[in-house]
All heavy atoms as an XYZ file, in Angstrom:
778
protein
N      86.720    -16.302    -42.163
C      85.623    -17.241    -41.771
C      85.973    -17.882    -40.386
O      85.114    -18.102    -39.556
C      85.422    -18.283    -42.756
C      84.656    -17.803    -43.992
S      83.109    -16.976    -43.550
C      81.986    -18.162    -44.119
N      87.236    -18.182    -40.158
C      87.653    -18.784    -38.943
C      87.388    -17.895    -37.804
O      87.023    -18.308    -36.680
C      89.112    -19.266    -39.060
N      87.655    -16.572    -38.043
C      87.389    -15.623    -36.956
C      85.944    -15.500    -36.587
O      85.571    -15.381    -35.462
C      87.969    -14.258    -37.385
C      89.447    -14.199    -37.464
C      90.028    -12.935    -38.043
O      89.278    -12.104    -38.571
N      91.288    -12.663    -37.850
N      85.108    -15.609    -37.651
C      83.655    -15.595    -37.360
C      83.281    -16.794    -36.440
O      82.421    -16.654    -35.612
C      82.828    -15.624    -38.672
O      83.134    -14.500    -39.410
N      83.787    -17.942    -36.842
C      83.473    -19.146    -36.051
C      83.917    -18.979    -34.637
O      83.228    -19.342    -33.680
C      84.093    -20.341    -36.716
N      85.147    -18.424    -34.471
C      85.637    -18.223    -33.121
C      84.809    -17.268    -32.315
O      84.526    -17.447    -31.104
C      87.071    -17.727    -33.240
N      84.302    -16.160    -33.007
C      83.399    -15.282    -32.329
C      82.143    -15.917    -31.923
O      81.637    -15.688    -30.834
C      83.145    -14.025    -33.248
C      84.335    -13.087    -33.518
C      83.922    -12.123    -34.561
C      84.720    -12.406    -32.263
N      81.597    -16.727    -32.787
C      80.299    -17.364    -32.426
C      80.542    -18.420    -31.246
O      79.690    -18.507    -30.367
C      79.801    -18.112    -33.633
C      79.247    -17.244    -34.747
C      78.852    -18.023    -35.933
C      78.102    -16.368    -34.245
N      81.712    -19.043    -31.276
C      81.993    -19.986    -30.147
C      82.147    -19.204    -28.859
O      81.658    -19.628    -27.823
C      83.249    -20.753    -30.408
C      83.034    -21.854    -31.505
C      84.372    -22.511    -31.827
O      85.476    -22.047    -31.456
N      84.276    -23.617    -32.575
N      82.718    -18.054    -28.917
C      82.892    -17.252    -27.709
C      81.570    -16.765    -27.151
O      81.393    -16.677    -25.991
N      80.694    -16.354    -28.157
C      79.377    -15.979    -27.691
C      78.579    -17.069    -27.011
O      77.972    -16.930    -25.990
C      78.553    -15.528    -28.903
C      77.218    -14.995    -28.547
C      76.401    -14.539    -29.851
O      76.769    -14.822    -30.893
N      75.346    -13.819    -29.601
N      78.699    -18.296    -27.562
C      78.002    -19.468    -26.970
C      78.568    -19.748    -25.565
O      77.838    -20.014    -24.646
C      78.132    -20.712    -27.848
C      77.342    -20.554    -29.150
C      77.629    -21.723    -30.099
O      78.484    -22.595    -29.821
O      77.022    -21.740    -31.169
N      79.870    -19.638    -25.495
C      80.520    -19.912    -24.177
C      80.136    -18.910    -23.127
O      79.884    -19.189    -21.960
C      82.087    -19.949    -24.297
C      82.768    -20.292    -23.016
C      84.143    -20.769    -23.286
C      84.813    -21.101    -21.983
N      84.818    -22.415    -21.603
N      80.011    -17.579    -23.556
C      79.587    -16.560    -22.652
C      78.114    -16.787    -22.147
O      77.884    -16.601    -21.017
C      79.641    -15.208    -23.366
N      77.289    -17.245    -23.094
C      75.908    -17.584    -22.696
C      75.867    -18.730    -21.688
O      75.144    -18.697    -20.736
C      75.017    -17.874    -23.891
C      74.693    -16.641    -24.742
C      73.795    -16.992    -25.900
C      73.476    -15.755    -26.726
N      72.623    -16.037    -27.788
N      76.725    -19.780    -21.966
C      76.783    -20.906    -21.065
C      77.242    -20.432    -19.687
O      76.656    -20.878    -18.641
C      77.638    -22.006    -21.586
C      77.158    -22.712    -22.760
C      78.158    -23.650    -23.432
O      79.251    -23.841    -22.796
O      77.888    -24.171    -24.493
N      78.255    -19.620    -19.641
C      78.765    -19.167    -18.331
C      77.695    -18.304    -17.617
O      77.585    -18.352    -16.369
C      80.059    -18.381    -18.548
C      81.227    -19.197    -18.986
C      82.427    -18.280    -19.301
C      81.669    -20.262    -17.936
N      76.992    -17.512    -18.364
C      75.956    -16.675    -17.773
C      74.812    -17.570    -17.173
O      74.342    -17.312    -16.040
C      75.343    -15.721    -18.823
N      74.480    -18.588    -17.969
C      73.419    -19.534    -17.406
C      73.902    -20.243    -16.145
O      73.137    -20.419    -15.235
C      73.049    -20.551    -18.508
C      72.269    -19.890    -19.625
C      72.093    -20.890    -20.797
O      72.619    -22.006    -20.770
O      71.495    -20.492    -21.771
N      75.199    -20.633    -16.126
C      75.743    -21.338    -14.980
C      75.755    -20.379    -13.753
O      75.466    -20.813    -12.701
C      77.196    -21.878    -15.299
C      77.169    -23.010    -16.288
C      78.587    -23.407    -16.641
O      79.572    -22.752    -16.245
N      78.706    -24.438    -17.480
N      76.125    -19.153    -14.033
C      76.179    -18.245    -12.929
C      74.775    -17.928    -12.438
O      74.543    -17.824    -11.165
C      76.832    -16.870    -13.433
N      73.812    -17.806    -13.285
C      72.419    -17.611    -12.853
C      71.952    -18.796    -12.084
O      71.235    -18.650    -11.063
C      71.562    -17.340    -14.070
N      72.258    -20.084    -12.559
C      71.843    -21.189    -11.860
C      72.517    -21.319    -10.436
O      71.860    -21.737     -9.420
C      72.217    -22.484    -12.698
N      73.787    -20.997    -10.399
C      74.471    -21.031     -9.133
C      73.865    -19.994     -8.134
O      73.759    -20.296     -6.984
C      75.954    -20.754     -9.327
N      73.487    -18.866     -8.662
C      72.891    -17.808     -7.873
C      71.573    -18.192     -7.277
O      71.228    -17.990     -6.194
N      70.728    -18.914     -8.114
C      69.421    -19.334     -7.666
C      69.518    -20.532     -6.651
O      68.716    -20.656     -5.782
C      68.530    -19.715     -8.876
O      69.109    -20.773     -9.569
N      70.542    -21.340     -6.815
C      70.749    -22.463     -5.882
C      71.175    -21.947     -4.550
O      70.789    -22.549     -3.526
C      71.745    -23.415     -6.516
C      71.244    -24.243     -7.655
C      72.334    -25.131     -8.292
O      73.471    -25.130     -7.752
O      72.040    -25.776     -9.255
N      71.974    -20.859     -4.546
C      72.423    -20.392     -3.257
C      71.455    -19.551     -2.537
O      71.823    -18.983     -1.498
C      73.733    -19.655     -3.527
N      70.348    -19.327     -3.160
C      69.333    -18.467     -2.483
C      69.356    -17.082     -3.096
O      68.382    -16.370     -2.920
N      70.466    -16.704     -3.737
C      70.488    -15.468     -4.419
C      70.316    -14.238     -3.608
O      69.176    -13.931     -3.157
N      71.367    -13.504     -3.399
C      71.248    -12.232     -2.727
C      71.307    -11.136     -3.749
O      71.376    -11.371     -4.939
C      72.340    -12.068     -1.646
C      73.735    -12.050     -2.165
O      73.869    -12.151     -3.426
O      74.674    -12.012     -1.399
N      71.354     -9.887     -3.265
C      71.246     -8.748     -4.213
C      72.526     -8.649     -5.055
O      72.366     -8.231     -6.276
C      71.109     -7.416     -3.353
N      73.657     -8.919     -4.615
C      74.837     -8.754     -5.409
C      74.851     -9.837     -6.509
O      75.326     -9.510     -7.644
C      76.140     -8.968     -4.574
O      76.056    -10.234     -3.920
C      76.287     -7.902     -3.556
N      74.308    -11.005     -6.293
C      74.320    -12.026     -7.367
C      73.363    -11.593     -8.501
O      73.572    -11.850     -9.686
C      73.868    -13.405     -6.798
C      74.938    -13.955     -5.979
C      74.531    -15.185     -5.285
O      73.360    -15.560     -5.357
O      75.340    -15.895     -4.636
N      72.229    -10.877     -8.100
C      71.321    -10.336     -9.110
C      71.990     -9.260     -9.931
O      71.774     -9.245    -11.136
N      72.823     -8.451     -9.294
C      73.592     -7.443    -10.101
C      74.540     -8.106    -11.039
O      74.630     -7.705    -12.157
C      74.312     -6.493     -9.046
C      75.270     -5.578     -9.857
C      73.296     -5.736     -8.298
N      75.195     -9.181    -10.525
C      76.154     -9.896    -11.457
C      75.426    -10.474    -12.575
O      75.831    -10.393    -13.777
C      76.882    -10.989    -10.630
O      77.434    -10.459     -9.541
C      77.898    -11.673    -11.499
N      74.263    -11.098    -12.362
C      73.492    -11.700    -13.465
C      73.050    -10.619    -14.437
O      73.045    -10.790    -15.651
C      72.300    -12.486    -12.927
N      72.634     -9.464    -13.921
C      72.196     -8.380    -14.748
C      73.392     -7.822    -15.622
O      73.258     -7.543    -16.822
C      71.581     -7.252    -13.907
N      74.532     -7.760    -14.997
C      75.724     -7.337    -15.726
C      76.080     -8.309    -16.792
O      76.421     -7.900    -17.939
C      76.932     -7.146    -14.775
N      75.993     -9.585    -16.536
C      76.253    -10.607    -17.554
C      75.278    -10.486    -18.660
O      75.622    -10.626    -19.839
C      76.201    -12.000    -16.963
O      77.085    -12.082    -15.831
C      76.575    -13.042    -17.885
N      74.043    -10.246    -18.368
C      72.998    -10.104    -19.435
C      73.292     -8.886    -20.225
O      73.137     -8.897    -21.461
C      71.604    -10.006    -18.757
N      73.778     -7.785    -19.633
C      74.189     -6.580    -20.347
C      75.338     -6.784    -21.271
O      75.359     -6.376    -22.414
N      76.257     -7.605    -20.825
C      77.456     -7.964    -21.611
C      76.978     -8.814    -22.799
O      77.490     -8.630    -23.919
C      78.487     -8.699    -20.834
C      79.191     -7.912    -19.768
C      80.048     -8.695    -18.859
O      80.179     -9.932    -19.063
O      80.603     -8.127    -17.920
N      76.041     -9.654    -22.617
C      75.515    -10.422    -23.677
C      74.818     -9.556    -24.739
O      74.970     -9.772    -25.926
C      74.509    -11.464    -23.124
O      73.932    -12.243    -24.206
N      74.159     -8.485    -24.261
C      73.518     -7.545    -25.138
C      74.505     -6.873    -25.933
O      74.374     -6.543    -27.127
N      75.662     -6.461    -25.303
C      76.748     -5.790    -26.033
C      77.329     -6.726    -27.117
O      77.616     -6.281    -28.204
C      77.850     -5.362    -25.077
C      77.435     -4.258    -24.160
O      76.411     -3.580    -24.504
O      78.140     -4.049    -23.158
N      77.437     -7.999    -26.749
C      78.009     -8.961    -27.680
C      77.004     -9.107    -28.913
O      77.460     -9.176    -30.001
C      78.178    -10.307    -26.974
C      78.704    -11.316    -27.913
C      77.942    -12.321    -28.520
C      80.059    -11.510    -28.354
N      78.843    -13.089    -29.318
C      80.138    -12.578    -29.155
C      81.257    -10.895    -28.033
C      81.285    -13.089    -29.768
C      82.405    -11.325    -28.575
C      82.475    -12.380    -29.437
N      75.706     -9.212    -28.535
C      74.734     -9.334    -29.642
C      74.779     -8.072    -30.568
O      74.695     -8.244    -31.762
C      73.335     -9.494    -29.053
C      73.151    -10.823    -28.411
O      73.973    -11.750    -28.705
O      72.251    -10.975    -27.543
N      74.977     -6.884    -29.985
C      75.042     -5.705    -30.801
C      76.286     -5.749    -31.678
O      76.232     -5.367    -32.824
C      75.154     -4.411    -29.906
C      73.807     -4.148    -29.193
O      72.809     -4.720    -29.597
O      73.919     -3.359    -28.171
N      77.419     -6.175    -31.127
C      78.590     -6.312    -31.911
C      78.423     -7.254    -33.056
O      78.822     -7.022    -34.175
C      79.744     -6.752    -30.984
C      81.010     -7.141    -31.802
C      81.845     -6.152    -32.308
C      81.294     -8.503    -32.065
C      82.899     -6.532    -33.036
C      82.389     -8.852    -32.861
C      83.225     -7.840    -33.320
O      84.289     -8.180    -34.049
N      77.841     -8.460    -32.752
C      77.675     -9.428    -33.785
C      76.695     -8.925    -34.910
O      76.900     -9.238    -36.068
C      77.172    -10.777    -33.171
C      78.227    -11.581    -32.433
S      79.693    -11.948    -33.559
C      78.921    -12.988    -34.702
N      75.710     -8.184    -34.490
C      74.810     -7.635    -35.483
C      75.558     -6.679    -36.404
O      75.364     -6.763    -37.613
C      73.638     -6.892    -34.773
O      72.978     -7.792    -33.910
C      72.635     -6.318    -35.755
N      76.341     -5.828    -35.847
C      77.124     -4.882    -36.629
C      78.121     -5.608    -37.502
O      78.340     -5.280    -38.689
C      77.825     -3.880    -35.762
C      76.878     -2.879    -35.068
C      77.594     -1.937    -34.224
C      76.579     -1.042    -33.501
N      77.261     -0.149    -32.521
N      78.739     -6.637    -36.975
C      79.719     -7.341    -37.705
C      79.074     -8.058    -38.876
O      79.656     -8.103    -39.972
C      80.508     -8.324    -36.829
C      81.441     -9.234    -37.628
C      82.688     -8.822    -38.076
C      81.028    -10.552    -37.979
C      83.500     -9.587    -38.765
C      81.870    -11.334    -38.745
C      83.124    -10.899    -39.092
O      83.943    -11.700    -39.869
N      77.953     -8.661    -38.600
C      77.240     -9.375    -39.676
C      76.861     -8.471    -40.818
O      76.967     -8.847    -41.983
C      75.975    -10.076    -39.092
O      76.322    -10.990    -38.135
N      76.367     -7.225    -40.474
C      76.065     -6.262    -41.503
C      77.270     -5.806    -42.269
O      77.294     -5.798    -43.558
C      75.444     -5.077    -40.886
N      78.429     -5.628    -41.597
C      79.647     -5.290    -42.276
C      80.086     -6.386    -43.169
O      80.456     -6.226    -44.326
C      80.754     -5.012    -41.255
C      82.047     -4.680    -41.886
C      82.569     -3.539    -42.376
C      83.115     -5.703    -42.244
N      83.784     -3.698    -42.897
C      84.152     -5.037    -42.853
C      83.160     -7.077    -42.022
C      85.286     -5.656    -43.261
C      84.374     -7.746    -42.464
C      85.342     -7.006    -43.041
N      80.050     -7.669    -42.698
C      80.534     -8.779    -43.482
C      79.590     -8.952    -44.712
O      80.003     -9.314    -45.756
C      80.483    -10.101    -42.647
C      81.094    -11.237    -43.418
C      82.456    -11.387    -43.582
C      80.269    -12.194    -44.032
C      83.022    -12.410    -44.296
C      80.798    -13.183    -44.763
C      82.128    -13.322    -44.877
O      82.647    -14.330    -45.599
N      78.291     -8.775    -44.492
C      77.382     -8.920    -45.671
C      77.729     -7.918    -46.745
O      77.601     -8.187    -47.905
C      75.939     -8.706    -45.155
N      78.183     -6.714    -46.298
C      78.485     -5.654    -47.303
C      79.842     -5.885    -47.968
O      79.972     -5.852    -49.130
C      78.420     -4.298    -46.641
C      78.684     -3.114    -47.620
C      78.575     -1.792    -46.966
O      78.296     -1.767    -45.774
N      78.816     -0.789    -47.707
N      80.890     -6.137    -47.141
C      82.229     -6.182    -47.646
C      82.815     -7.589    -47.810
O      83.464     -7.914    -48.846
C      83.207     -5.361    -46.726
C      82.813     -3.989    -46.663
C      82.239     -3.383    -45.503
C      83.021     -3.120    -47.683
C      81.855     -2.102    -45.485
C      82.724     -1.768    -47.716
C      82.106     -1.259    -46.532
O      81.734      0.055    -46.491
N      82.596     -8.489    -46.881
C      83.131     -9.803    -46.876
C      82.498    -10.630    -47.969
O      83.186    -11.403    -48.613
N      81.230    -10.446    -48.226
C      80.559    -11.234    -49.279
C      81.074    -10.841    -50.625
O      81.171    -11.730    -51.521
C      79.029    -10.981    -49.201
N      81.462     -9.570    -50.835
C      82.059     -9.185    -52.133
C      83.382     -9.902    -52.374
O      83.673    -10.316    -53.457
C      82.266     -7.670    -52.095
C      81.075     -6.863    -52.096
C      81.303     -5.374    -51.898
O      82.504     -4.955    -51.820
N      80.258     -4.553    -51.932
N      84.179    -10.006    -51.292
C      85.427    -10.742    -51.462
C      85.247    -12.183    -51.800
O      85.832    -12.737    -52.723
C      86.316    -10.593    -50.161
C      87.513    -11.511    -50.246
C      88.631    -11.154    -50.985
C      87.514    -12.680    -49.591
C      89.730    -11.989    -50.971
C      88.631    -13.536    -49.657
C      89.764    -13.156    -50.281
O      90.807    -13.973    -50.374
N      84.367    -12.827    -51.109
C      84.020    -14.272    -51.394
C      83.456    -14.426    -52.809
O      83.759    -15.409    -53.457
C      83.065    -14.771    -50.346
C      83.740    -15.083    -49.007
O      85.004    -15.216    -48.975
N      83.044    -15.129    -47.924
N      82.660    -13.518    -53.258
C      82.046    -13.591    -54.577
C      83.088    -13.559    -55.678
O      83.090    -14.303    -56.591
C      80.978    -12.583    -54.754
N      84.013    -12.578    -55.512
C      85.112    -12.472    -56.526
C      86.066    -13.600    -56.436
O      86.537    -14.102    -57.488
C      85.828    -11.152    -56.350
O      86.426    -11.018    -54.981
C      84.994     -9.925    -56.635
N      86.319    -14.153    -55.269
C      87.258    -15.306    -55.166
C      86.567    -16.538    -55.728
O      87.210    -17.312    -56.420
C      87.636    -15.492    -53.701
N      85.308    -16.676    -55.480
C      84.600    -17.860    -56.076
C      84.485    -17.710    -57.564
O      84.638    -18.733    -58.323
C      83.224    -18.010    -55.405
O      83.398    -17.998    -53.980
C      82.517    -19.228    -55.872
N      84.152    -16.509    -58.052
C      84.009    -16.336    -59.509
C      85.390    -16.563    -60.246
O      85.356    -17.122    -61.352
C      83.501    -14.948    -59.803
N      86.464    -16.243    -59.623
C      87.728    -16.425    -60.227
C      88.189    -17.884    -60.031
O      89.103    -18.358    -60.704
C      88.805    -15.556    -59.579
N      87.521    -18.631    -59.177
C      87.859    -20.027    -58.995
C      88.833    -20.264    -57.853
O      89.108    -21.395    -57.403
N      89.556    -19.292    -57.466
C      90.571    -19.396    -56.387
C      90.745    -18.026    -55.680
O      90.498    -16.989    -56.332
C      91.842    -19.926    -56.937
N      91.253    -18.024    -54.503
C      91.534    -16.738    -53.833
C      92.636    -16.052    -54.609
O      93.469    -16.660    -55.294
C      91.985    -17.180    -52.433
C      92.123    -18.589    -52.414
C      91.541    -19.184    -53.642
N      92.648    -14.722    -54.551
C      93.649    -13.930    -55.296
C      95.063    -14.369    -54.761
O      95.280    -14.526    -53.627
C      93.289    -12.508    -54.958
C      92.296    -12.516    -53.933
C      91.722    -13.882    -53.838
N      95.961    -14.298    -55.709
C      97.388    -14.609    -55.339
C      98.086    -13.450    -54.788
O      97.809    -12.308    -55.183
C      98.115    -15.075    -56.630
C      97.600    -16.382    -57.198
C      97.887    -17.552    -56.295
O      98.883    -17.586    -55.706
N      96.946    -18.502    -56.279
N      98.987    -13.697    -53.861
C      99.855    -12.635    -53.302
C     100.824    -12.192    -54.360
O     101.275    -13.010    -55.144
C     100.576    -13.137    -52.059
C      99.795    -13.440    -50.861
C      99.307    -12.146    -50.166
O      99.943    -11.122    -50.333
N      98.245    -12.235    -49.528
N     101.142    -10.922    -54.433
C     102.129    -10.504    -55.423
C     103.447    -11.154    -55.148
O     103.801    -11.366    -53.990
C     102.201     -8.971    -55.307
C     101.645     -8.727    -53.938
C     100.690     -9.846    -53.616
N     104.282    -11.363    -56.221
C     105.576    -11.945    -56.003
C     106.498    -10.897    -55.332
O     106.561     -9.751    -55.757
C     106.205    -12.393    -57.375
C     105.580    -13.600    -57.899
C     105.989    -14.807    -57.111
O     106.965    -14.871    -56.413
N     105.191    -15.850    -57.191
N     107.148    -11.295    -54.305
C     108.107    -10.426    -53.583
C     109.494    -10.852    -53.992
O     109.783    -12.031    -54.168
C     107.910    -10.584    -52.053
C     106.522    -10.213    -51.511
C     106.486    -10.482    -50.055
C     106.206     -8.778    -51.846
N     110.386     -9.889    -54.068
C     111.757    -10.273    -54.334
C     112.650     -9.367    -53.488
O     112.249     -8.277    -53.145
C     112.086    -10.068    -55.816
C     112.129     -8.644    -56.328
C     112.673     -8.575    -57.726
N     112.867     -7.145    -58.191
C     113.979     -6.466    -57.857
N     114.950     -6.990    -57.226
N     113.988     -5.197    -58.217
N     113.787     -9.867    -53.234
C     114.710     -9.080    -52.363
C     115.526     -8.142    -53.204
O     115.913     -8.497    -54.345
C     115.669    -10.076    -51.696
C     116.585     -9.369    -50.687
C     117.435    -10.406    -49.884
O     117.211    -11.588    -50.017
N     118.323     -9.909    -49.003
N     115.662     -6.930    -52.744
C     116.394     -5.924    -53.497
C     117.883     -6.268    -53.480
O     118.382     -6.813    -52.536
C     116.187     -4.569    -52.894
C     114.809     -3.948    -53.083
C     114.734     -2.539    -52.641
C     113.328     -1.969    -52.925
N     113.316     -0.543    -52.623
N     118.538     -5.869    -54.595
C     119.969     -6.083    -54.652
C     120.697     -5.082    -53.852
O     120.034     -4.036    -53.410
C     120.458     -5.993    -56.101
O     120.248     -4.651    -56.516
C     119.733     -6.970    -57.017
N     121.892     -5.290    -53.581
C     122.701     -4.351    -52.786
C     122.718     -2.914    -53.447
O     122.634     -1.927    -52.770
C     124.137     -4.853    -52.563
C     124.974     -3.988    -51.747
C     124.775     -3.874    -50.383
C     126.009     -3.218    -52.288
C     125.532     -3.082    -49.534
C     126.836     -2.438    -51.521
C     126.584     -2.339    -50.127
N     122.874     -2.935    -54.759
C     122.917     -1.671    -55.493
C     121.581     -0.910    -55.413
O     121.544      0.278    -55.264
C     123.258     -1.976    -56.956
C     124.708     -2.394    -57.248
C     124.888     -3.879    -56.905
O     123.899     -4.659    -56.822
O     126.050     -4.236    -56.728
N     120.459     -1.657    -55.459
C     119.173     -1.025    -55.291
C     119.003     -0.453    -53.870
O     118.426      0.666    -53.764
C     118.053     -2.054    -55.621
C     117.964     -2.429    -57.008
C     116.956     -3.565    -57.207
O     116.862     -4.520    -56.379
O     116.240     -3.618    -58.206
N     119.509     -1.112    -52.895
C     119.469     -0.611    -51.570
C     120.325      0.607    -51.350
O     119.948      1.572    -50.711
C     119.865     -1.724    -50.526
C     118.869     -2.880    -50.398
C     119.523     -3.975    -49.533
C     117.542     -2.425    -49.804
N     121.524      0.652    -51.991
C     122.291      1.841    -51.992
C     121.608      2.998    -52.628
O     121.696      4.158    -52.102
C     123.657      1.552    -52.627
C     124.694      0.695    -51.890
C     125.897      0.461    -52.736
C     125.089      1.384    -50.541
N     121.017      2.792    -53.719
C     120.302      3.803    -54.448
C     119.137      4.321    -53.609
O     118.909      5.535    -53.504
C     119.776      3.334    -55.784
C     118.984      4.370    -56.581
C     119.824      5.613    -56.888
O     121.059      5.521    -57.021
O     119.191      6.723    -57.043
N     118.403      3.407    -52.994
C     117.273      3.862    -52.123
C     117.883      4.707    -50.920
O     117.264      5.709    -50.549
C     116.586      2.628    -51.584
C     115.375      2.909    -50.724
C     114.726      1.689    -50.151
O     115.075      0.594    -50.451
N     113.696      1.920    -49.401
N     118.914      4.275    -50.374
C     119.579      4.979    -49.272
C     119.973      6.392    -49.763
O     119.737      7.392    -49.015
C     120.811      4.251    -48.699
C     121.327      4.797    -47.439
O     120.464      5.146    -46.557
O     122.519      4.949    -47.303
N     120.549      6.483    -50.912
C     120.961      7.831    -51.469
C     119.710      8.700    -51.622
O     119.712      9.923    -51.288
C     121.659      7.695    -52.828
C     123.111      7.308    -52.640
C     123.877      7.430    -54.024
N     124.646      6.222    -54.020
C     124.543      5.212    -54.913
N     123.628      5.291    -55.825
N     125.330      4.144    -54.877
N     118.665      8.143    -52.191
C     117.437      8.960    -52.369
C     116.814      9.369    -51.062
O     116.378     10.517    -50.986
C     116.373      8.057    -53.181
C     116.783      7.809    -54.600
C     115.826      6.889    -55.275
O     114.891      6.396    -54.681
N     116.048      6.694    -56.591
N     116.822      8.562    -50.079
C     116.250      8.944    -48.780
C     117.115      9.992    -48.156
O     116.594     10.965    -47.562
C     116.177      7.706    -47.877
C     115.008      6.695    -48.194
C     115.196      5.457    -47.352
C     113.647      7.388    -47.934
N     118.402      9.847    -48.238
C     119.298     10.851    -47.621
C     119.129     12.213    -48.292
O     119.116     13.226    -47.662
C     120.751     10.379    -47.716
C     121.698     11.205    -46.884
C     123.025     10.581    -46.658
O     123.156      9.344    -46.701
O     124.021     11.308    -46.429
N     119.036     12.138    -49.660
C     118.741     13.415    -50.378
C     117.446     14.025    -49.996
O     117.404     15.280    -49.818
C     118.841     13.126    -51.886
N     116.474     13.259    -49.817
C     115.128     13.782    -49.411
C     115.227     14.420    -48.030
O     114.773     15.573    -47.837
C     114.125     12.617    -49.406
C     112.770     13.147    -48.891
C     111.859     13.819    -49.609
C     112.435     12.719    -47.505
C     110.643     14.216    -49.142
C     111.171     13.118    -47.024
C     110.297     13.874    -47.811
O     109.149     14.251    -47.263
N     115.832     13.747    -47.093
C     115.854     14.240    -45.718
C     116.779     15.430    -45.541
O     116.586     16.283    -44.699
C     116.210     13.187    -44.724
C     115.028     12.218    -44.478
C     115.156     10.864    -44.846
C     113.844     12.646    -43.929
C     114.092      9.983    -44.646
C     112.790     11.790    -43.702
C     112.951     10.458    -44.137
N     117.788     15.528    -46.408
C     118.745     16.683    -46.346
C     118.189     17.880    -47.089
O     118.711     18.978    -46.921
C     120.101     16.265    -46.922
C     120.853     15.362    -45.949
O     120.580     15.322    -44.733
N     121.750     14.490    -46.483
N     117.218     17.660    -47.930
C     116.680     18.759    -48.717
C     115.813     19.710    -47.953
O     115.525     20.842    -48.300
C     115.904     18.268    -49.906
O     114.705     17.540    -49.539
N     115.261     19.212    -46.793
C     114.281     20.004    -46.000
C     115.046     21.021    -45.005
O     116.022     20.889    -44.635
C     113.411     19.151    -45.246
C     112.476     18.445    -46.163
C     111.559     17.498    -45.411
O     111.644     17.399    -44.169
O     110.629     16.963    -46.033
């Protein structure tokens, strides 16, 4: 969710910068290159909108499922317990890997 909020903030900032650039261009009298810059900014905004539309569709399909199961369970799923392997387990793993790589 935090990433979604950051994306939306980025989109708003991009729109503000585009408006400022357009305003600066119109105040300066606006030549042809400034019009191209404004058009490019508008194109980038369109790309951003396309991205957000696709992301929203993806989130509606997959992210909502995660939130529904987490809410139904009452809490987010727990991470599995991790434990450090013993020295003997590491030696056995090393032997198994060596046997595997020497068998080919």
